[in-house]
C-alpha positions in Angstrom: -0.1 0.0 -0.1 1.4 3.5 -0.7 0.3 7.4 -0.3 0.3 9.0 -3.3 0.0 12.7 -4.1 -2.5 13.8 -6.8 -1.7 16.6 -8.7 -3.9 18.8 -7.1 -2.8 17.6 -3.0 -5.2 14.9 -1.9 -3.7 12.5 -0.7 -5.6 9.2 -1.3 -4.6 5.4 -0.5 -2.3 3.0 -3.8 -2.3 -0.4 -3.7 -0.6 -2.2 -7.3 -2.8 -3.6 -9.0 -1.8 -7.8 -10.2 -0.6 -6.9 -13.7 1.9 -5.0 -11.7 2.8 -7.0 -9.3 2.6 -10.2 -11.8 5.3 -8.2 -14.0 8.1 -7.5 -10.6 7.3 -3.9 -11.1 8.8 -2.2 -8.4 7.1 1.4 -7.4 10.1 3.2 -5.1 9.2 6.5 -2.9 8.9 9.6 -5.5 8.2 7.4 -8.8 4.8 9.2 -10.7 2.4 6.3 -11.3 -1.4 6.4 -13.0 -4.5 5.7 -11.1 -7.7 4.1 -10.8 -9.7 6.0 -8.7 -12.2 3.7 -6.7 -15.8 5.3 -7.8 -16.9 4.0 -4.9 -14.3 5.3 -1.8 -12.6 8.4 -3.1 -9.4 8.1 -1.2 -8.7 4.8 -2.5 -7.3 3.3 -6.0 -5.2 0.7 -7.7 -1.9 1.8 -9.4 -2.2 0.9 -12.9 0.7 1.9 -14.4 4.5 3.6 -13.4 5.6 7.1 -15.4 9.3 6.0 -16.5 11.2 9.7 -14.8 13.6 10.9 -18.4 16.1 11.4 -16.5 16.8 7.4 -15.5 19.3 6.1 -16.1 17.6 2.1 -17.5 
């Protein structure tokens, strides 16, 4: 579980989707991610994509 700060400065609780978990993609503090916010609880969401940083050497 991660605490995710949205662009509008709201904080929500984000968990990793199964596709990210299955692909062994690591998410570290400070990474930018794409998140699906739950329609039932706007304080929770699923992390569906890790946005690659252009400065990294990967």
